[in-house]
Each structure stands twice: as C-alpha cells, then as structure tokens.
C-alpha positions as protocol buffer text, in pm:
chain_id: "A"
residue {
  index: 1
  type: UNK
  ca { x: 925 y: 4689 z: -6888 }
}
residue {
  index: 2
  type: UNK
  ca { x: 1165 y: 4980 z: -6853 }
}
residue {
  index: 3
  type: UNK
  ca { x: 874 y: 5223 z: -6863 }
}
residue {
  index: 4
  type: UNK
  ca { x: 709 y: 5049 z: -6572 }
}
residue {
  index: 5
  type: UNK
  ca { x: 994 y: 5159 z: -6354 }
}
residue {
  index: 6
  type: UNK
  ca { x: 874 y: 5519 z: -6392 }
}
residue {
  index: 7
  type: UNK
  ca { x: 542 y: 5457 z: -6221 }
}
residue {
  index: 8
  type: UNK
  ca { x: 490 y: 5574 z: -5862 }
}
residue {
  index: 9
  type: UNK
  ca { x: 453 y: 5285 z: -5624 }
}
residue {
  index: 10
  type: UNK
  ca { x: 195 y: 5470 z: -5412 }
}
residue {
  index: 11
  type: UNK
  ca { x: -56 y: 5610 z: -5662 }
}
residue {
  index: 12
  type: UNK
  ca { x: 36 y: 5437 z: -5992 }
}
residue {
  index: 13
  type: UNK
  ca { x: 89 y: 5758 z: -6186 }
}
residue {
  index: 14
  type: UNK
  ca { x: 373 y: 5776 z: -6435 }
}
residue {
  index: 15
  type: UNK
  ca { x: 676 y: 5995 z: -6360 }
}
residue {
  index: 16
  type: UNK
  ca { x: 532 y: 6094 z: -6026 }
}
residue {
  index: 17
  type: UNK
  ca { x: 674 y: 6083 z: -5677 }
}
residue {
  index: 18
  type: UNK
  ca { x: 540 y: 6178 z: -5338 }
}
residue {
  index: 19
  type: UNK
  ca { x: 720 y: 6396 z: -5087 }
}
residue {
  index: 20
  type: UNK
  ca { x: 704 y: 6221 z: -4754 }
}
residue {
  index: 21
  type: UNK
  ca { x: 671 y: 6429 z: -4437 }
}
residue {
  index: 22
  type: UNK
  ca { x: 970 y: 6472 z: -4206 }
}
residue {
  index: 23
  type: UNK
  ca { x: 787 y: 6275 z: -3936 }
}
residue {
  index: 24
  type: UNK
  ca { x: 782 y: 5971 z: -4163 }
}
residue {
  index: 25
  type: UNK
  ca { x: 1158 y: 5975 z: -4198 }
}
residue {
  index: 26
  type: UNK
  ca { x: 1200 y: 6019 z: -3822 }
}
residue {
  index: 27
  type: UNK
  ca { x: 972 y: 5724 z: -3760 }
}
residue {
  index: 28
  type: UNK
  ca { x: 1168 y: 5515 z: -4009 }
}
residue {
  index: 29
  type: UNK
  ca { x: 1491 y: 5615 z: -3838 }
}
residue {
  index: 30
  type: UNK
  ca { x: 1362 y: 5523 z: -3494 }
}
residue {
  index: 31
  type: UNK
  ca { x: 1220 y: 5200 z: -3628 }
}
residue {
  index: 32
  type: UNK
  ca { x: 1553 y: 5109 z: -3779 }
}
residue {
  index: 33
  type: UNK
  ca { x: 1759 y: 5200 z: -3474 }
}
residue {
  index: 34
  type: UNK
  ca { x: 1541 y: 5085 z: -3188 }
}
residue {
  index: 35
  type: UNK
  ca { x: 1254 y: 4885 z: -3340 }
}
residue {
  index: 36
  type: UNK
  ca { x: 1028 y: 5177 z: -3250 }
}
residue {
  index: 37
  type: UNK
  ca { x: 704 y: 5030 z: -3377 }
}
residue {
  index: 38
  type: UNK
  ca { x: 438 y: 4796 z: -3248 }
}
residue {
  index: 39
  type: UNK
  ca { x: 715 y: 4578 z: -3107 }
}
residue {
  index: 40
  type: UNK
  ca { x: 796 y: 4847 z: -2854 }
}
residue {
  index: 41
  type: UNK
  ca { x: 436 y: 4876 z: -2733 }
}
residue {
  index: 42
  type: UNK
  ca { x: 403 y: 4499 z: -2709 }
}
residue {
  index: 43
  type: UNK
  ca { x: 737 y: 4474 z: -2530 }
}
residue {
  index: 44
  type: UNK
  ca { x: 642 y: 4737 z: -2273 }
}
residue {
  index: 45
  type: UNK
  ca { x: 305 y: 4575 z: -2218 }
}
residue {
  index: 46
  type: UNK
  ca { x: 449 y: 4229 z: -2157 }
}
residue {
  index: 47
  type: UNK
  ca { x: 743 y: 4371 z: -1968 }
}
residue {
  index: 48
  type: UNK
  ca { x: 524 y: 4527 z: -1700 }
}
residue {
  index: 49
  type: UNK
  ca { x: 215 y: 4308 z: -1691 }
}
residue {
  index: 50
  type: UNK
  ca { x: 258 y: 4058 z: -1565 }
}
residue {
  index: 51
  type: UNK
  ca { x: 611 y: 4154 z: -1465 }
}
residue {
  index: 52
  type: UNK
  ca { x: 863 y: 3939 z: -1651 }
}
residue {
  index: 53
  type: UNK
  ca { x: 627 y: 3795 z: -1913 }
}
residue {
  index: 54
  type: UNK
  ca { x: 839 y: 3931 z: -2199 }
}
residue {
  index: 55
  type: UNK
  ca { x: 1146 y: 3762 z: -2048 }
}
residue {
  index: 56
  type: UNK
  ca { x: 975 y: 3426 z: -2035 }
}
residue {
  index: 57
  type: UNK
  ca { x: 836 y: 3461 z: -2387 }
}
residue {
  index: 58
  type: UNK
  ca { x: 1166 y: 3579 z: -2533 }
}
residue {
  index: 59
  type: UNK
  ca { x: 1349 y: 3283 z: -2381 }
}
residue {
  index: 60
  type: UNK
  ca { x: 1078 y: 3057 z: -2526 }
}
residue {
  index: 61
  type: UNK
  ca { x: 1195 y: 3164 z: -2876 }
}
residue {
  index: 62
  type: UNK
  ca { x: 899 y: 3401 z: -2929 }
}
residue {
  index: 63
  type: UNK
  ca { x: 1147 y: 3676 z: -3013 }
}
residue {
  index: 64
  type: UNK
  ca { x: 1014 y: 3825 z: -3335 }
}
residue {
  index: 65
  type: UNK
  ca { x: 736 y: 4011 z: -3154 }
}
residue {
  index: 66
  type: UNK
  ca { x: 963 y: 4190 z: -2904 }
}
residue {
  index: 67
  type: UNK
  ca { x: 1236 y: 4453 z: -2904 }
}
residue {
  index: 68
  type: UNK
  ca { x: 1570 y: 4281 z: -2848 }
}
residue {
  index: 69
  type: UNK
  ca { x: 1675 y: 4317 z: -2481 }
}
residue {
  index: 70
  type: UNK
  ca { x: 2014 y: 4462 z: -2571 }
}
residue {
  index: 71
  type: UNK
  ca { x: 1856 y: 4734 z: -2787 }
}
residue {
  index: 72
  type: UNK
  ca { x: 1609 y: 4823 z: -2516 }
}
residue {
  index: 73
  type: UNK
  ca { x: 1886 y: 4830 z: -2255 }
}
residue {
  index: 74
  type: UNK
  ca { x: 2109 y: 5057 z: -2464 }
}
residue {
  index: 75
  type: UNK
  ca { x: 1822 y: 5298 z: -2531 }
}
residue {
  index: 76
  type: UNK
  ca { x: 1699 y: 5318 z: -2170 }
}
residue {
  index: 77
  type: UNK
  ca { x: 2051 y: 5342 z: -2025 }
}
residue {
  index: 78
  type: UNK
  ca { x: 2131 y: 5629 z: -2262 }
}
residue {
  index: 79
  type: UNK
  ca { x: 1820 y: 5821 z: -2152 }
}
residue {
  index: 80
  type: UNK
  ca { x: 1887 y: 5741 z: -1786 }
}
residue {
  index: 81
  type: UNK
  ca { x: 2247 y: 5859 z: -1775 }
}
residue {
  index: 82
  type: UNK
  ca { x: 2165 y: 6174 z: -1974 }
}
residue {
  index: 83
  type: UNK
  ca { x: 1890 y: 6260 z: -1727 }
}
residue {
  index: 84
  type: UNK
  ca { x: 2116 y: 6177 z: -1434 }
}
residue {
  index: 85
  type: UNK
  ca { x: 2393 y: 6402 z: -1563 }
}
residue {
  index: 86
  type: UNK
  ca { x: 2144 y: 6685 z: -1623 }
}
residue {
  index: 87
  type: UNK
  ca { x: 1985 y: 6649 z: -1278 }
}
residue {
  index: 88
  type: UNK
  ca { x: 2323 y: 6633 z: -1103 }
}
residue {
  index: 89
  type: UNK
  ca { x: 2451 y: 6946 z: -1276 }
}
residue {
  index: 90
  type: UNK
  ca { x: 2127 y: 7130 z: -1196 }
}
residue {
  index: 91
  type: UNK
  ca { x: 2148 y: 7051 z: -824 }
}
residue {
  index: 92
  type: UNK
  ca { x: 2521 y: 7116 z: -782 }
}
residue {
  index: 93
  type: UNK
  ca { x: 2470 y: 7458 z: -630 }
}
residue {
  index: 94
  type: UNK
  ca { x: 2233 y: 7319 z: -366 }
}
residue {
  index: 95
  type: UNK
  ca { x: 2468 y: 7047 z: -237 }
}
residue {
  index: 96
  type: UNK
  ca { x: 2620 y: 7051 z: 111 }
}
residue {
  index: 97
  type: UNK
  ca { x: 2979 y: 6965 z: 195 }
}
residue {
  index: 98
  type: UNK
  ca { x: 3046 y: 6615 z: 69 }
}
residue {
  index: 99
  type: UNK
  ca { x: 3259 y: 6487 z: 358 }
}
residue {
  index: 100
  type: UNK
  ca { x: 3217 y: 6630 z: 706 }
}
residue {
  index: 101
  type: UNK
  ca { x: 3351 y: 6420 z: 992 }
}
residue {
  index: 102
  type: UNK
  ca { x: 3200 y: 6494 z: 1329 }
}
residue {
  index: 103
  type: UNK
  ca { x: 3429 y: 6501 z: 1634 }
}
residue {
  index: 104
  type: UNK
  ca { x: 3343 y: 6402 z: 1990 }
}
residue {
  index: 105
  type: UNK
  ca { x: 3317 y: 6765 z: 2093 }
}
residue {
  index: 106
  type: UNK
  ca { x: 2999 y: 6943 z: 1986 }
}
residue {
  index: 107
  type: UNK
  ca { x: 3082 y: 7197 z: 1718 }
}
residue {
  index: 108
  type: UNK
  ca { x: 2880 y: 7393 z: 1470 }
}
residue {
  index: 109
  type: UNK
  ca { x: 2925 y: 7339 z: 1099 }
}
residue {
  index: 110
  type: UNK
  ca { x: 3094 y: 7680 z: 1068 }
}
residue {
  index: 111
  type: UNK
  ca { x: 3346 y: 7585 z: 1335 }
}
residue {
  index: 112
  type: UNK
  ca { x: 3410 y: 7237 z: 1204 }
}
residue {
  index: 113
  type: UNK
  ca { x: 3409 y: 7304 z: 830 }
}
residue {
  index: 114
  type: UNK
  ca { x: 3524 y: 7044 z: 581 }
}
residue {
  index: 115
  type: UNK
  ca { x: 3740 y: 6777 z: 742 }
}
residue {
  index: 116
  type: UNK
  ca { x: 3893 y: 6472 z: 578 }
}
residue {
  index: 117
  type: UNK
  ca { x: 3957 y: 6186 z: 821 }
}
residue {
  index: 118
  type: UNK
  ca { x: 4216 y: 5938 z: 694 }
}
residue {
  index: 119
  type: UNK
  ca { x: 4193 y: 5714 z: 999 }
}
residue {
  index: 120
  type: UNK
  ca { x: 4382 y: 5682 z: 1329 }
}
residue {
  index: 121
  type: UNK
  ca { x: 4331 y: 6047 z: 1416 }
}
residue {
  index: 122
  type: UNK
  ca { x: 4497 y: 6170 z: 1097 }
}
residue {
  index: 123
  type: UNK
  ca { x: 4284 y: 6458 z: 974 }
}
residue {
  index: 124
  type: UNK
  ca { x: 4325 y: 6732 z: 718 }
}
residue {
  index: 125
  type: UNK
  ca { x: 4168 y: 7047 z: 857 }
}
residue {
  index: 126
  type: UNK
  ca { x: 3935 y: 7281 z: 677 }
}
residue {
  index: 127
  type: UNK
  ca { x: 4203 y: 7547 z: 631 }
}
residue {
  index: 128
  type: UNK
  ca { x: 4444 y: 7293 z: 479 }
}
residue {
  index: 129
  type: UNK
  ca { x: 4183 y: 7164 z: 236 }
}
residue {
  index: 130
  type: UNK
  ca { x: 4083 y: 7519 z: 142 }
}
residue {
  index: 131
  type: UNK
  ca { x: 4444 y: 7601 z: 57 }
}
residue {
  index: 132
  type: UNK
  ca { x: 4453 y: 7298 z: -174 }
}
residue {
  index: 133
  type: UNK
  ca { x: 4125 y: 7404 z: -330 }
}
residue {
  index: 134
  type: UNK
  ca { x: 4271 y: 7742 z: -418 }
}
residue {
  index: 135
  type: UNK
  ca { x: 4529 y: 7583 z: -648 }
}
residue {
  index: 136
  type: UNK
  ca { x: 4425 y: 7593 z: -1015 }
}
residue {
  index: 137
  type: UNK
  ca { x: 4609 y: 7265 z: -1078 }
}
residue {
  index: 138
  type: UNK
  ca { x: 4650 y: 7005 z: -805 }
}
residue {
  index: 139
  type: UNK
  ca { x: 4961 y: 6792 z: -853 }
}
residue {
  index: 140
  type: UNK
  ca { x: 5055 y: 6474 z: -667 }
}
residue {
  index: 141
  type: UNK
  ca { x: 5358 y: 6657 z: -527 }
}
residue {
  index: 142
  type: UNK
  ca { x: 5128 y: 6921 z: -374 }
}
residue {
  index: 143
  type: UNK
  ca { x: 4914 y: 6656 z: -208 }
}
residue {
  index: 144
  type: UNK
  ca { x: 5218 y: 6463 z: -80 }
}
residue {
  index: 145
  type: UNK
  ca { x: 5376 y: 6773 z: 72 }
}
residue {
  index: 146
  type: UNK
  ca { x: 5050 y: 6859 z: 246 }
}
residue {
  index: 147
  type: UNK
  ca { x: 5015 y: 6507 z: 383 }
}
residue {
  index: 148
  type: UNK
  ca { x: 5374 y: 6505 z: 511 }
}
residue {
  index: 149
  type: UNK
  ca { x: 5326 y: 6846 z: 674 }
}
residue {
  index: 150
  type: UNK
  ca { x: 5029 y: 6703 z: 867 }
}
residue {
  index: 151
  type: UNK
  ca { x: 5217 y: 6390 z: 972 }
}
residue {
  index: 152
  type: UNK
  ca { x: 5027 y: 6160 z: 735 }
}
residue {
  index: 153
  type: UNK
  ca { x: 5211 y: 5897 z: 529 }
}
residue {
  index: 154
  type: UNK
  ca { x: 5184 y: 5949 z: 155 }
}
residue {
  index: 155
  type: UNK
  ca { x: 5040 y: 5685 z: -76 }
}
residue {
  index: 156
  type: UNK
  ca { x: 4812 y: 5619 z: -369 }
}
residue {
  index: 157
  type: UNK
  ca { x: 4490 y: 5586 z: -169 }
}
residue {
  index: 158
  type: UNK
  ca { x: 4564 y: 5894 z: 42 }
}
residue {
  index: 159
  type: UNK
  ca { x: 4609 y: 6101 z: -276 }
}
residue {
  index: 160
  type: UNK
  ca { x: 4290 y: 5955 z: -422 }
}
residue {
  index: 161
  type: UNK
  ca { x: 4092 y: 6044 z: -107 }
}
residue {
  index: 162
  type: UNK
  ca { x: 4220 y: 6402 z: -116 }
}
residue {
  index: 163
  type: UNK
  ca { x: 4139 y: 6440 z: -486 }
}
residue {
  index: 164
  type: UNK
  ca { x: 3786 y: 6306 z: -441 }
}
residue {
  index: 165
  type: UNK
  ca { x: 3720 y: 6556 z: -160 }
}
residue {
  index: 166
  type: UNK
  ca { x: 3865 y: 6837 z: -371 }
}
residue {
  index: 167
  type: UNK
  ca { x: 3630 y: 6751 z: -656 }
}
residue {
  index: 168
  type: UNK
  ca { x: 3305 y: 6704 z: -464 }
}
residue {
  index: 169
  type: UNK
  ca { x: 3344 y: 6977 z: -203 }
}
residue {
  index: 170
  type: UNK
  ca { x: 3087 y: 7256 z: -221 }
}
residue {
  index: 171
  type: UNK
  ca { x: 3381 y: 7499 z: -232 }
}
residue {
  index: 172
  type: UNK
  ca { x: 3539 y: 7329 z: -531 }
}
residue {
  index: 173
  type: UNK
  ca { x: 3574 y: 7501 z: -865 }
}
residue {
  index: 174
  type: UNK
  ca { x: 3252 y: 7457 z: -1064 }
}
residue {
  index: 175
  type: UNK
  ca { x: 3431 y: 7336 z: -1375 }
}
residue {
  index: 176
  type: UNK
  ca { x: 3641 y: 7092 z: -1176 }
}
residue {
  index: 177
  type: UNK
  ca { x: 3335 y: 6953 z: -1000 }
}
residue {
  index: 178
  type: UNK
  ca { x: 3134 y: 6924 z: -1322 }
}
residue {
  index: 179
  type: UNK
  ca { x: 3422 y: 6748 z: -1499 }
}
residue {
  index: 180
  type: UNK
  ca { x: 3461 y: 6503 z: -1210 }
}
residue {
  index: 181
  type: UNK
  ca { x: 3090 y: 6423 z: -1199 }
}
residue {
  index: 182
  type: UNK
  ca { x: 3090 y: 6358 z: -1574 }
}
residue {
  index: 183
  type: UNK
  ca { x: 3394 y: 6132 z: -1539 }
}
residue {
  index: 184
  type: UNK
  ca { x: 3233 y: 5945 z: -1249 }
}
residue {
  index: 185
  type: UNK
  ca { x: 2905 y: 5890 z: -1433 }
}
residue {
  index: 186
  type: UNK
  ca { x: 3088 y: 5791 z: -1749 }
}
residue {
  index: 187
  type: UNK
  ca { x: 3299 y: 5538 z: -1561 }
}
residue {
  index: 188
  type: UNK
  ca { x: 2996 y: 5396 z: -1380 }
}
residue {
  index: 189
  type: UNK
  ca { x: 2796 y: 5361 z: -1702 }
}
residue {
  index: 190
  type: UNK
  ca { x: 3084 y: 5162 z: -1850 }
}
residue {
  index: 191
  type: UNK
  ca { x: 3119 y: 4950 z: -1537 }
}
residue {
  index: 192
  type: UNK
  ca { x: 2752 y: 4860 z: -1566 }
}
residue {
  index: 193
  type: UNK
  ca { x: 2847 y: 4654 z: -1871 }
}
residue {
  index: 194
  type: UNK
  ca { x: 3052 y: 4446 z: -1626 }
}
residue {
  index: 195
  type: UNK
  ca { x: 2804 y: 4447 z: -1338 }
}
residue {
  index: 196
  type: UNK
  ca { x: 2511 y: 4344 z: -1557 }
}
residue {
  index: 197
  type: UNK
  ca { x: 2669 y: 4011 z: -1662 }
}
residue {
  index: 198
  type: UNK
  ca { x: 2757 y: 3954 z: -1296 }
}
residue {
  index: 199
  type: UNK
  ca { x: 2390 y: 4006 z: -1211 }
}
residue {
  index: 200
  type: UNK
  ca { x: 2307 y: 3737 z: -1467 }
}
residue {
  index: 201
  type: UNK
  ca { x: 2574 y: 3514 z: -1314 }
}
residue {
  index: 202
  type: UNK
  ca { x: 2411 y: 3551 z: -972 }
}
residue {
  index: 203
  type: UNK
  ca { x: 2078 y: 3451 z: -1128 }
}
residue {
  index: 204
  type: UNK
  ca { x: 2244 y: 3150 z: -1286 }
}
residue {
  index: 205
  type: UNK
  ca { x: 2391 y: 3047 z: -950 }
}
residue {
  index: 206
  type: UNK
  ca { x: 2060 y: 3092 z: -766 }
}
residue {
  index: 207
  type: UNK
  ca { x: 1872 y: 2884 z: -1027 }
}
residue {
  index: 208
  type: UNK
  ca { x: 2143 y: 2640 z: -1125 }
}
residue {
  index: 209
  type: UNK
  ca { x: 1908 y: 2343 z: -1081 }
}
residue {
  index: 210
  type: UNK
  ca { x: 1673 y: 2480 z: -1345 }
}
residue {
  index: 211
  type: UNK
  ca { x: 1919 y: 2377 z: -1616 }
}
residue {
  index: 212
  type: UNK
  ca { x: 1887 y: 2707 z: -1801 }
}
residue {
  index: 213
  type: UNK
  ca { x: 2154 y: 2858 z: -2023 }
}
residue {
  index: 214
  type: UNK
  ca { x: 2347 y: 3160 z: -1900 }
}
residue {
  index: 215
  type: UNK
  ca { x: 2213 y: 3363 z: -2194 }
}
residue {
  index: 216
  type: UNK
  ca { x: 1859 y: 3318 z: -2062 }
}
residue {
  index: 217
  type: UNK
  ca { x: 1961 y: 3478 z: -1732 }
}
residue {
  index: 218
  type: UNK
  ca { x: 2137 y: 3751 z: -1930 }
}
residue {
  index: 219
  type: UNK
  ca { x: 1808 y: 3827 z: -2106 }
}
residue {
  index: 220
  type: UNK
  ca { x: 1648 y: 3864 z: -1764 }
}
residue {
  index: 221
  type: UNK
  ca { x: 1927 y: 4098 z: -1652 }
}
residue {
  index: 222
  type: UNK
  ca { x: 1897 y: 4319 z: -1962 }
}
residue {
  index: 223
  type: UNK
  ca { x: 1520 y: 4357 z: -1939 }
}
residue {
  index: 224
  type: UNK
  ca { x: 1526 y: 4412 z: -1563 }
}
residue {
  index: 225
  type: UNK
  ca { x: 1788 y: 4685 z: -1582 }
}
residue {
  index: 226
  type: UNK
  ca { x: 1585 y: 4849 z: -1859 }
}
residue {
  index: 227
  type: UNK
  ca { x: 1289 y: 4861 z: -1620 }
}
residue {
  index: 228
  type: UNK
  ca { x: 1511 y: 4995 z: -1342 }
}
residue {
  index: 229
  type: UNK
  ca { x: 1641 y: 5273 z: -1566 }
}
residue {
  index: 230
  type: UNK
  ca { x: 1288 y: 5361 z: -1677 }
}
residue {
  index: 231
  type: UNK
  ca { x: 1162 y: 5388 z: -1319 }
}
residue {
  index: 232
  type: UNK
  ca { x: 1451 y: 5607 z: -1206 }
}
residue {
  index: 233
  type: UNK
  ca { x: 1430 y: 5818 z: -1523 }
}
residue {
  index: 234
  type: UNK
  ca { x: 1065 y: 5895 z: -1448 }
}
residue {
  index: 235
  type: UNK
  ca { x: 1160 y: 5997 z: -1095 }
}
residue {
  index: 236
  type: UNK
  ca { x: 1441 y: 6219 z: -1227 }
}
residue {
  index: 237
  type: UNK
  ca { x: 1206 y: 6372 z: -1482 }
}
residue {
  index: 238
  type: UNK
  ca { x: 949 y: 6461 z: -1217 }
}
residue {
  index: 239
  type: UNK
  ca { x: 1227 y: 6612 z: -1002 }
}
residue {
  index: 240
  type: UNK
  ca { x: 1103 y: 6833 z: -721 }
}
residue {
  index: 241
  type: UNK
  ca { x: 752 y: 6688 z: -744 }
}
residue {
  index: 242
  type: UNK
  ca { x: 879 y: 6355 z: -611 }
}
residue {
  index: 243
  type: UNK
  ca { x: 1075 y: 6533 z: -338 }
}
residue {
  index: 244
  type: UNK
  ca { x: 767 y: 6731 z: -231 }
}
residue {
  index: 245
  type: UNK
  ca { x: 557 y: 6416 z: -192 }
}
residue {
  index: 246
  type: UNK
  ca { x: 839 y: 6207 z: -42 }
}
residue {
  index: 247
  type: UNK
  ca { x: 857 y: 5972 z: -340 }
}
residue {
  index: 248
  type: UNK
  ca { x: 1234 y: 5982 z: -392 }
}
residue {
  index: 249
  type: UNK
  ca { x: 1276 y: 5617 z: -289 }
}
residue {
  index: 250
  type: UNK
  ca { x: 966 y: 5494 z: -471 }
}
residue {
  index: 251
  type: UNK
  ca { x: 1148 y: 5374 z: -789 }
}
residue {
  index: 252
  type: UNK
  ca { x: 1370 y: 5146 z: -582 }
}
residue {
  index: 253
  type: UNK
  ca { x: 1075 y: 4994 z: -396 }
}
residue {
  index: 254
  type: UNK
  ca { x: 894 y: 4939 z: -725 }
}
residue {
  index: 255
  type: UNK
  ca { x: 1209 y: 4782 z: -872 }
}
residue {
  index: 256
  type: UNK
  ca { x: 1228 y: 4539 z: -579 }
}
residue {
  index: 257
  type: UNK
  ca { x: 863 y: 4442 z: -622 }
}
residue {
  index: 258
  type: UNK
  ca { x: 914 y: 4404 z: -997 }
}
residue {
  index: 259
  type: UNK
  ca { x: 1224 y: 4187 z: -949 }
}
residue {
  index: 260
  type: UNK
  ca { x: 1043 y: 3959 z: -705 }
}
residue {
  index: 261
  type: UNK
  ca { x: 738 y: 3923 z: -930 }
}
residue {
  index: 262
  type: UNK
  ca { x: 945 y: 3879 z: -1247 }
}
residue {
  index: 263
  type: UNK
  ca { x: 1153 y: 3602 z: -1088 }
}
residue {
  index: 264
  type: UNK
  ca { x: 830 y: 3428 z: -991 }
}
residue {
  index: 265
  type: UNK
  ca { x: 700 y: 3463 z: -1350 }
}
residue {
  index: 266
  type: UNK
  ca { x: 1019 y: 3349 z: -1521 }
}
residue {
  index: 267
  type: UNK
  ca { x: 1152 y: 3079 z: -1290 }
}
residue {
  index: 268
  type: UNK
  ca { x: 814 y: 2955 z: -1164 }
}
residue {
  index: 269
  type: UNK
  ca { x: 922 y: 2881 z: -810 }
}
residue {
  index: 270
  type: UNK
  ca { x: 699 y: 2903 z: -503 }
}
residue {
  index: 271
  type: UNK
  ca { x: 646 y: 3246 z: -352 }
}
residue {
  index: 272
  type: UNK
  ca { x: 858 y: 3173 z: -38 }
}
residue {
  index: 273
  type: UNK
  ca { x: 1150 y: 3037 z: -245 }
}
residue {
  index: 274
  type: UNK
  ca { x: 1124 y: 3326 z: -485 }
}
residue {
  index: 275
  type: UNK
  ca { x: 1128 y: 3575 z: -197 }
}
residue {
  index: 276
  type: UNK
  ca { x: 1438 y: 3413 z: -45 }
}
residue {
  index: 277
  type: UNK
  ca { x: 1624 y: 3408 z: -375 }
}
residue {
  index: 278
  type: UNK
  ca { x: 1526 y: 3770 z: -442 }
}
residue {
  index: 279
  type: UNK
  ca { x: 1662 y: 3885 z: -106 }
}
residue {
  index: 280
  type: UNK
  ca { x: 1991 y: 3700 z: -159 }
}
residue {
  index: 281
  type: UNK
  ca { x: 2021 y: 3844 z: -509 }
}
residue {
  index: 282
  type: UNK
  ca { x: 1952 y: 4200 z: -392 }
}
residue {
  index: 283
  type: UNK
  ca { x: 2206 y: 4185 z: -108 }
}
residue {
  index: 284
  type: UNK
  ca { x: 2482 y: 4042 z: -326 }
}
residue {
  index: 285
  type: UNK
  ca { x: 2411 y: 4281 z: -611 }
}
residue {
  index: 286
  type: UNK
  ca { x: 2403 y: 4584 z: -381 }
}
residue {
  index: 287
  type: UNK
  ca { x: 2752 y: 4490 z: -266 }
}
residue {
  index: 288
  type: UNK
  ca { x: 2865 y: 4479 z: -629 }
}
residue {
  index: 289
  type: UNK
  ca { x: 2700 y: 4816 z: -698 }
}
residue {
  index: 290
  type: UNK
  ca { x: 2872 y: 4979 z: -401 }
}
residue {
  index: 291
  type: UNK
  ca { x: 3207 y: 4839 z: -512 }
}
residue {
  index: 292
  type: UNK
  ca { x: 3137 y: 4952 z: -868 }
}
residue {
  index: 293
  type: UNK
  ca { x: 3048 y: 5304 z: -759 }
}
residue {
  index: 294
  type: UNK
  ca { x: 3358 y: 5324 z: -539 }
}
residue {
  index: 295
  type: UNK
  ca { x: 3569 y: 5210 z: -834 }
}
residue {
  index: 296
  type: UNK
  ca { x: 3403 y: 5475 z: -1052 }
}
residue {
  index: 297
  type: UNK
  ca { x: 3484 y: 5743 z: -792 }
}
residue {
  index: 298
  type: UNK
  ca { x: 3850 y: 5639 z: -803 }
}
residue {
  index: 299
  type: UNK
  ca { x: 3860 y: 5617 z: -1183 }
}
residue {
  index: 300
  type: UNK
  ca { x: 3706 y: 5964 z: -1204 }
}
residue {
  index: 301
  type: UNK
  ca { x: 4010 y: 6127 z: -1042 }
}
residue {
  index: 302
  type: UNK
  ca { x: 4278 y: 5932 z: -1226 }
}
C-alpha cells in the first residue's frame, strides 16, 4: 500500500510528477480567493439579466451556484477605488481652481483668483491664500493668525475649510494634493462600509411589510453596489473616450435603471410602486452619500 503512494495521480506512472503551468496556479489562487470559476460567470449573468435575479435566487437559499455577495463587493470595490485613485492622479494637472467664489462685480478669473468665502462677507483673498500655500508646513497657529488678521473668528470648521482649499487648489504642492486625495478616497472607501448597511436599512424600511430579514436587504445592497462599481470602473477605464462622446454620466443612469429593475425583480411590486420606492431610496441615499463625502473631506485633512 505504501508503494501506491508513489504513483502519479494524473497519469498513473510510478515515481512521476507533472509540472503544472504558472497559469494553473494563478487560476487556483483566484478561485480560492474570489471563487473565480463558473460561479463568477453564472453570477454575472444572473446579476445583469434580468437585473436582480441573482439577488432573488441567493435569498431563496440557492447560494452554492453564486459568488458570495461580500466577496464580489470586496473585489469590485478594490478595483474601483484603485482605478479612481489612478484616474484622479492622472487628471490632477488639468484641474481648475477648486473653490472660486464669484462676486457681484464682473471680474475675470485672473483678477478674482482663488477666494475662500466663509460666510457673512468674510473672505480670504487670493494673495492671502497664496501666502499660506507657500508654507511647507501649515500649522493651526498659522491659520488662526491669518483668520484673525482678516477679521474672521477662529474655530475648528474655519481651519478645516482653509486646509481643504490648501489641499485641492491648483496651486497647491503636488505631493500635498496627492496625499490629500489619497486620504480622502481612503476615508470614503471605509465610510462605504457604513453607508452600505444604511442603504440596506432604507430598503428594509421601504419594504417593511414584506416581512423580509435585514440580511436579505443587505444581500441586495452588496450586489447592487458591486454593479455600481463595475459600471463606474468601465467608465473610468475608457477615460477620454467617454468624455468625447458625452458618456460621463451614463454609468449613473444605467445604475438607476438597474436599481429600479432589480427592485421590481426582487420585491415583486407593481411598476408604479417600484418606481416610487426607487425614487425615495435614491433621494435619501444621495443625501447620505453627500454627507459621507463631506465627512471624508474633513477626515482627509485631520
């Protein structure tokens, strides 16, 4: 029996082994990490046609045939944020001034420059902001002294506003701007782990009479955000081609159509009720996204 252990399992020859190609090991690795096999193809097929079919089937305990929604979400979000960071860094040199506040008097951009309006007529002029930009290290004391010199009360939010402008201005140091953008995207990607469950909570509230478990709405949220990341990632990958044909907003329109259709597939409500619930969901979630992005902008300068 001991001798039998020396036989090759593939060809049956004794004391013989096969060298597997590198591609085989890569495929095994992908299969182990992300279920990159026929499950992925079946998941993508049922994810997109009809929209939401995979969500309904997964919640019906037909889970063995599909990639787990959390795995798919982690994979697509990783690709999305990597592409977003790459695209943002590539376009940095083409950006215009981030915050330019127009006055009542007509002025050219060269005359007006970069102006930060802190409300109630309290502005920091272009020359003042440029002097702050010239500092290699911007301390809170520097910001406070500048605010006091311009008759503006000092405070946490005033310092945050100044720091954000310093980091996103076209005149800002390239390294400073790149570091801030990376911090912002990193913070927003982490906040998505909070916003996504809130999206599921909104679904639960909108369909509370269906008697579904919260986890079923969470499955919907994970798969939908995976689709959203895929659509935007394709747009980012195509880059200037989408800009040339005016297709920059297309992923968001497709995501709205997908969300509406998927809610119809999963929750099986009438088209008018589904449309109403979709609109309410989109409005509420957009508010959460704006708040989340604003929080990320603040976190990025802390």
